[in-house]
C-alpha positions as CSV (number, residue, x, y, z in Angstrom):
1,X,-29.4,-9.4,8.2
2,X,-30.6,-9.5,11.8
3,X,-30.8,-7.1,14.8
4,X,-30.0,-4.0,12.8
5,X,-31.7,-0.7,13.7
6,X,-33.2,1.5,11.1
7,X,-30.3,4.0,11.2
8,X,-27.8,1.1,11.0
9,X,-29.6,-0.4,8.0
10,X,-29.5,3.0,6.3
11,X,-25.8,3.4,7.0
12,X,-24.8,0.1,5.6
13,X,-26.9,0.6,2.5
14,X,-25.1,3.9,1.8
15,X,-21.7,2.1,2.3
16,X,-22.6,-0.5,-0.3
17,X,-23.7,2.1,-2.9
18,X,-20.3,3.8,-3.1
19,X,-18.5,3.8,-6.5
20,X,-15.6,1.6,-5.1
21,X,-14.9,-0.5,-8.2
22,X,-14.4,2.6,-10.5
23,X,-12.1,4.1,-7.9
24,X,-10.0,1.0,-7.7
25,X,-9.7,0.8,-11.4
26,X,-8.6,4.4,-11.6
27,X,-6.1,4.2,-8.7
28,X,-4.6,0.9,-9.7
29,X,-4.0,2.1,-13.3
30,X,-1.3,4.4,-11.9
31,X,1.9,2.7,-10.9
32,X,2.8,3.6,-7.3
33,X,5.6,1.3,-6.4
34,X,7.3,2.5,-3.3
35,X,10.3,3.9,-5.2
36,X,8.1,5.6,-7.9
37,X,7.9,9.1,-6.5
38,X,6.1,10.5,-9.5
39,X,3.5,7.8,-9.5
40,X,3.0,8.2,-5.7
41,X,2.6,11.9,-6.1
42,X,-0.1,11.3,-8.7
43,X,-2.0,8.8,-6.6
44,X,-1.7,11.0,-3.5
45,X,-3.3,13.8,-5.4
46,X,-6.1,11.5,-6.6
47,X,-6.7,10.3,-3.0
48,X,-6.7,13.8,-1.6
49,X,-9.4,14.8,-4.1
50,X,-11.5,11.7,-3.2
51,X,-11.2,12.1,0.5
52,X,-11.9,15.8,0.4
53,X,-15.6,14.8,0.2
54,X,-15.3,14.1,3.9
55,X,-15.3,16.9,6.5
56,X,-12.2,17.8,8.3
57,X,-8.7,18.9,7.4
58,X,-6.7,17.0,4.8
59,X,-3.0,17.4,4.2
60,X,0.0,15.7,2.6
61,X,2.8,15.0,5.2
62,X,6.4,14.9,4.2
63,X,8.1,11.6,4.8
64,X,10.9,11.1,7.3
65,X,14.3,10.3,5.8
66,X,15.2,6.7,5.5
67,X,18.7,5.4,5.8
68,X,20.0,2.1,4.4
69,X,23.4,0.5,3.7
70,X,24.2,0.1,0.0
71,X,26.2,-2.7,-1.6
72,X,29.5,-0.8,-1.1
73,X,28.8,-0.4,2.7
74,X,27.9,3.3,2.5
75,X,24.9,4.6,4.4
76,X,22.5,6.2,1.9
77,X,19.4,8.3,2.5
78,X,16.3,7.3,0.4
79,X,13.5,9.6,-0.4
80,X,9.9,8.4,0.0
81,X,6.6,9.9,-1.1
82,X,4.3,12.1,0.9
83,X,1.7,10.5,3.2
84,X,-2.0,11.5,3.2
85,X,-3.6,12.5,6.5
86,X,-7.2,13.4,7.2
87,X,-8.5,14.5,10.6
88,X,-12.1,14.8,11.4
89,X,-13.7,15.9,14.8
90,X,-10.7,15.5,17.0
91,X,-12.7,16.5,20.1
92,X,-15.4,13.8,19.7
93,X,-15.7,11.3,22.5
94,X,-14.8,8.3,20.4
95,X,-11.6,8.5,18.4
96,X,-10.7,6.0,15.6
97,X,-7.6,5.5,13.4
98,X,-8.0,4.1,9.9
99,X,-4.9,3.3,7.9
100,X,-3.9,2.1,4.5
101,X,-1.1,2.5,2.1
102,X,-0.9,3.8,-1.5
103,X,2.4,2.1,-2.4
104,X,2.7,-1.3,-4.1
105,X,5.6,-3.7,-4.5
106,X,5.6,-3.2,-8.3
107,X,8.3,-0.8,-9.5
108,X,7.7,1.6,-12.4
109,X,9.6,-0.8,-14.8
110,X,7.9,-4.0,-13.5
111,X,6.0,-5.9,-16.2
112,X,2.9,-6.1,-14.1
113,X,1.2,-2.8,-14.9
114,X,-2.3,-3.4,-16.3
115,X,-5.7,-4.6,-15.1
116,X,-7.7,-7.5,-16.5
117,X,-10.7,-9.7,-15.5
118,X,-9.5,-13.2,-14.6
119,X,-13.1,-14.2,-14.6
120,X,-16.4,-12.4,-13.9
121,X,-16.1,-10.7,-10.5
122,X,-12.3,-11.3,-10.1
123,X,-10.1,-8.4,-11.1
124,X,-6.4,-8.9,-11.6
125,X,-4.1,-6.0,-11.3
126,X,-1.2,-4.3,-9.4
127,X,-2.4,-3.0,-6.0
128,X,-6.0,-4.1,-6.6
129,X,-6.2,-6.1,-3.4
130,X,-3.1,-4.7,-1.7
131,X,-4.5,-2.2,-1.2
132,X,-6.2,0.4,-3.3
133,X,-9.4,-1.6,-2.9
134,X,-8.9,-1.2,0.9
135,X,-8.6,2.6,0.5
136,X,-11.8,2.7,-1.4
137,X,-13.5,0.8,1.4
138,X,-12.2,3.3,4.0
139,X,-13.8,6.1,2.0
140,X,-17.1,4.3,1.4
141,X,-17.5,3.4,5.1
142,X,-16.6,6.9,6.4
143,X,-18.9,8.5,3.8
144,X,-21.8,6.3,5.1
145,X,-20.9,7.0,8.7
146,X,-21.0,10.8,8.1
147,X,-24.7,10.4,7.2
148,X,-25.4,8.5,10.4
149,X,-27.0,10.1,13.5
150,X,-24.0,8.8,15.4
151,X,-21.5,10.7,13.4
152,X,-21.0,13.5,15.9
153,X,-19.9,11.0,18.5
154,X,-17.0,9.8,16.3
155,X,-13.7,11.5,15.4
156,X,-11.1,9.9,13.3
157,X,-7.7,10.1,11.6
158,X,-7.2,8.6,8.2
159,X,-3.5,7.9,7.3
160,X,-2.5,6.6,3.9
161,X,1.2,6.2,3.8
162,X,3.6,5.8,0.9
163,X,6.1,3.3,2.2
164,X,4.2,0.4,4.0
165,X,5.6,-2.2,1.6
166,X,9.2,-1.4,2.6
167,X,8.5,-1.3,6.3
168,X,7.0,2.2,7.0
169,X,10.3,3.6,8.1
170,X,9.3,7.0,6.6
171,X,5.9,7.0,8.3
172,X,6.4,5.1,11.6
173,X,6.6,8.3,13.6
174,X,3.4,9.6,12.0
175,X,1.6,6.3,12.8
176,X,2.7,6.5,16.4
177,X,1.6,10.1,16.7
178,X,-1.9,9.5,15.3
179,X,-2.4,6.3,17.4
180,X,-2.3,8.3,20.6
181,X,-5.5,8.3,22.5
182,X,-7.4,6.2,20.0
183,X,-10.3,4.0,21.0
184,X,-9.6,1.5,18.3
185,X,-7.9,1.2,14.9
186,X,-8.8,-0.5,11.6
187,X,-6.2,-1.1,8.9
188,X,-7.2,-2.2,5.4
189,X,-4.9,-4.9,4.3
190,X,-6.9,-7.5,2.3
191,X,-8.7,-10.3,4.0
192,X,-8.0,-13.8,2.7
193,X,-10.2,-15.0,-0.2
194,X,-12.5,-16.8,2.3
195,X,-12.8,-13.8,4.5
196,X,-10.4,-14.9,7.2
197,X,-8.6,-12.1,9.1
198,X,-5.0,-12.0,10.2
199,X,-4.8,-12.2,14.0
200,X,-1.6,-12.3,15.9
201,X,1.5,-11.2,13.9
202,X,5.2,-11.6,14.6
203,X,7.5,-8.7,14.8
204,X,10.0,-8.0,12.0
205,X,13.5,-6.5,11.9
206,X,15.9,-6.0,9.0
207,X,19.6,-5.8,9.6
208,X,22.7,-5.1,7.6
209,X,25.9,-6.2,9.2
210,X,29.0,-4.8,7.5
211,X,32.1,-6.9,8.2
212,X,35.5,-5.2,7.8
213,X,38.4,-7.5,7.4
214,X,41.9,-7.1,5.9
215,X,42.9,-7.6,2.3
216,X,46.0,-9.6,1.3
217,X,47.3,-11.6,-1.7
218,X,45.4,-14.9,-1.9
219,X,48.6,-16.8,-2.9
220,X,51.6,-15.0,-1.4
221,X,50.4,-14.1,2.1
222,X,46.7,-15.1,2.7
223,X,47.5,-15.6,6.4
224,X,48.0,-11.9,6.7
225,X,44.5,-11.2,5.6
226,X,41.2,-11.3,7.4
227,X,38.5,-12.7,5.1
228,X,35.4,-10.7,5.5
229,X,33.4,-12.9,3.2
230,X,34.1,-16.0,5.3
231,X,33.3,-14.1,8.5
232,X,30.0,-13.0,7.0
233,X,29.1,-16.5,5.8
234,X,29.9,-17.8,9.3
235,X,27.7,-15.1,10.8
236,X,24.9,-16.1,8.5
237,X,25.2,-19.7,9.7
238,X,25.3,-18.8,13.3
239,X,22.3,-16.5,13.1
240,X,20.4,-19.1,11.1
241,X,21.0,-21.5,14.1
242,X,19.1,-19.1,16.4
243,X,15.8,-20.2,14.7
244,X,13.2,-21.5,17.1
245,X,9.4,-21.7,17.5
246,X,9.5,-18.1,18.7
247,X,12.0,-16.7,16.2
248,X,12.3,-17.0,12.4
249,X,15.6,-16.0,10.9
250,X,16.3,-15.5,7.2
251,X,19.9,-14.6,6.2
252,X,19.0,-13.2,2.8
253,X,22.0,-11.8,1.0
254,X,25.7,-11.2,1.2
255,X,27.3,-8.4,-0.7
256,X,31.1,-8.3,-1.0
257,X,34.1,-10.1,-2.3
258,X,36.3,-9.3,-5.3
259,X,39.0,-10.7,-7.5
260,X,39.9,-14.4,-6.9
261,X,43.4,-13.5,-6.0
262,X,42.6,-11.0,-3.2
263,X,41.4,-11.8,0.3
264,X,38.2,-9.8,0.6
265,X,38.3,-7.1,3.2
266,X,34.5,-6.2,3.3
267,X,31.2,-8.0,3.1
268,X,27.7,-7.1,4.1
269,X,25.2,-9.6,5.4
270,X,21.4,-8.8,5.2
271,X,19.2,-10.7,7.5
272,X,15.5,-10.6,8.6
273,X,14.4,-11.7,12.0
274,X,10.7,-12.3,13.0
275,X,10.1,-12.9,16.8
276,X,6.6,-14.0,17.8
277,X,6.5,-12.2,21.2
278,X,8.0,-9.1,22.7
279,X,10.2,-11.3,25.0
280,X,11.5,-13.1,21.9
281,X,12.3,-9.8,20.3
282,X,14.4,-8.7,23.2
283,X,16.1,-12.1,23.2
284,X,16.8,-11.9,19.5
285,X,18.4,-8.5,19.9
286,X,20.7,-9.8,22.6
287,X,21.6,-12.9,20.6
288,X,22.3,-10.9,17.5
289,X,24.7,-8.7,19.3
290,X,26.4,-11.6,21.1
291,X,26.8,-13.5,17.8
292,X,28.4,-10.5,16.1
293,X,30.8,-10.1,19.1
294,X,31.8,-13.7,18.8
295,X,32.4,-13.4,15.0
296,X,34.6,-10.4,15.7
297,X,36.6,-12.4,18.2
298,X,36.9,-15.6,16.2
299,X,37.7,-14.0,12.8
300,X,39.6,-10.9,14.0
301,X,37.3,-8.6,12.1
302,X,35.2,-5.6,12.9
303,X,31.5,-5.5,12.4
304,X,29.0,-2.6,12.1
305,X,25.3,-3.3,12.7
306,X,22.7,-1.2,11.0
307,X,18.9,-1.6,11.3
308,X,16.5,-2.7,13.9
309,X,13.0,-4.1,14.6
310,X,10.7,-1.7,12.8
311,X,7.7,-3.9,13.3
312,X,7.1,-5.0,17.0
313,X,5.3,-8.3,17.6
314,X,1.5,-8.0,17.6
315,X,0.0,-10.5,20.1
316,X,-3.8,-10.6,20.7
317,X,-4.5,-9.1,24.1
318,X,-7.9,-8.8,25.6
319,X,-8.8,-5.5,24.0
320,X,-7.8,-6.7,20.6
321,X,-9.7,-9.9,21.0
322,X,-12.9,-7.9,21.9
323,X,-12.4,-5.8,18.7
324,X,-12.1,-9.0,16.6
325,X,-15.2,-10.4,18.2
326,X,-17.1,-7.2,17.5
327,X,-16.1,-7.4,13.8
328,X,-17.1,-11.1,13.8
329,X,-20.5,-10.3,15.3
330,X,-21.1,-7.4,12.9
331,X,-20.4,-9.8,10.0
332,X,-22.9,-12.3,11.4
333,X,-25.5,-9.6,11.6
334,X,-24.8,-8.7,7.9
335,X,-25.3,-12.3,7.0
336,X,-21.7,-12.9,6.0
337,X,-20.1,-16.3,6.2
338,X,-18.6,-16.8,9.7
339,X,-15.5,-14.5,10.2
340,X,-12.5,-16.0,11.9
341,X,-8.9,-15.0,12.4
342,X,-5.7,-16.8,12.4
343,X,-2.1,-16.0,13.4
344,X,0.1,-15.1,10.4
345,X,3.8,-14.8,9.6
346,X,3.3,-11.5,7.8
347,X,3.6,-8.0,9.2
348,X,2.0,-4.6,8.5
349,X,1.2,-1.2,10.0
350,X,-1.1,-3.0,12.5
351,X,2.1,-4.1,14.3
352,X,3.1,-0.5,14.8
353,X,-0.4,0.5,16.0
354,X,-0.7,-2.4,18.4
355,X,2.6,-1.4,19.9
356,X,1.0,1.9,20.9
357,X,-1.5,0.0,23.0
358,X,-4.4,0.5,20.6
359,X,-6.6,-2.5,19.6
360,X,-6.5,-3.0,15.9
361,X,-7.9,-5.3,13.2
362,X,-5.6,-4.9,10.3
363,X,-7.2,-7.0,7.5
364,X,-10.5,-5.0,7.1
365,X,-9.9,-4.7,3.3
366,X,-11.8,-6.7,0.7
367,X,-11.2,-10.3,0.0
368,X,-8.4,-11.0,-2.4
369,X,-5.2,-13.0,-2.9
370,X,-1.8,-13.7,-4.6
371,X,-0.6,-10.3,-3.4
372,X,2.9,-9.3,-4.2
373,X,2.7,-11.3,-7.4
374,X,1.5,-10.8,-11.0
375,X,-1.5,-13.0,-10.1
376,X,-2.8,-10.5,-7.5
377,X,-6.6,-10.4,-7.5
378,X,-9.6,-8.7,-6.0
379,X,-12.9,-10.4,-5.4
380,X,-15.1,-7.5,-6.5
381,X,-18.3,-8.5,-4.6
382,X,-16.4,-8.1,-1.3
383,X,-16.0,-4.3,-1.8
384,X,-19.6,-3.7,-0.7
385,X,-19.4,-6.5,1.8
386,X,-16.4,-5.0,3.6
387,X,-17.6,-1.4,3.4
388,X,-20.7,-2.5,5.2
389,X,-18.7,-4.4,7.7
390,X,-16.5,-1.4,8.5
391,X,-19.5,1.0,8.6
392,X,-21.4,-1.2,11.1
393,X,-18.3,-1.9,13.2
394,X,-17.6,1.9,13.5
395,X,-21.3,2.5,14.3
396,X,-21.3,-0.1,17.1
397,X,-18.1,1.4,18.6
398,X,-19.8,4.8,18.5
399,X,-22.8,3.4,20.2
400,X,-20.8,1.7,22.9
401,X,-18.1,4.4,23.3
402,X,-15.6,1.5,23.4
403,X,-14.8,-1.8,21.8
């Protein structure tokens, strides 16, 4: 370690001493798939107890309602779990936002439910890396910061949502509210196994297009029908053709159809679009609507569009680059291997925060990999490493008053 003051050295030592592994083991032992409301309630209670060790006001925030289109074309409302919010010193001159998520991609009936050691120092289990370990790092870093002489200069909001893995539809408004006026934000998705951070991210939008045609007998008078399945398939092909260097398009599913002797009168196309820039997002929205209009004209059907871009693109502007450089420099002073960052095709709550004009590094969690699979793993030594990195980064922001 180099160039650390005595108070900074004391702060990072406290961060490394936190009982992070035992917390991860307890929290990851409880299934908290996004749809498992009972499991999410249990984990939210565990987290509220843990974070109550910090000063400030802690609360559970009711989720916003989430609408989706089911396989029959009906709009349904889905209930999500409560979100955790802690607010500390809202009048301090430096204001930070720290975010994580308590949900995982593993449903209550998924076979991946238990923890095991793949090898010494590598823990395999649901949500270990993504991201219950990241939540433990938030708590360790903030606990260390609270003992620092700079603590009074820093206020912060901690938000742990329950629906990040499905797009944060039930927490997007809360994220935007808490991002207002923040100096910087840190989000605790896992870093790559070698410590690399995610830099620029594309946006992401999920759409359901319900195609309404006209049924008819497939043998007697098919010409009187309007085949919604054919129209949906044509729409999928045309949208797929919009792919470019700035736009990824994934037609993912078609629901619909029926008996072989009936011209299908309804089909629903599900598609994901990932634009790399704000301009590409606007162009994609326009192209989507134009393509739907052409399908309606060419197939004599009616289409209903549901969904939108819930994750705006996250380019690296000057302020975000300075924050990344600060994290890199703090890592160097801690003696960590050189920290770099690369653009990625994934999205997260960092997209939403960046769209509010707040610089964010959104892979401040421990090193791990194989997330969203039964091979998910956490590199345990990186718990202390990343807690120290966060504590020092926040201390430096407090010293500067800016990034």
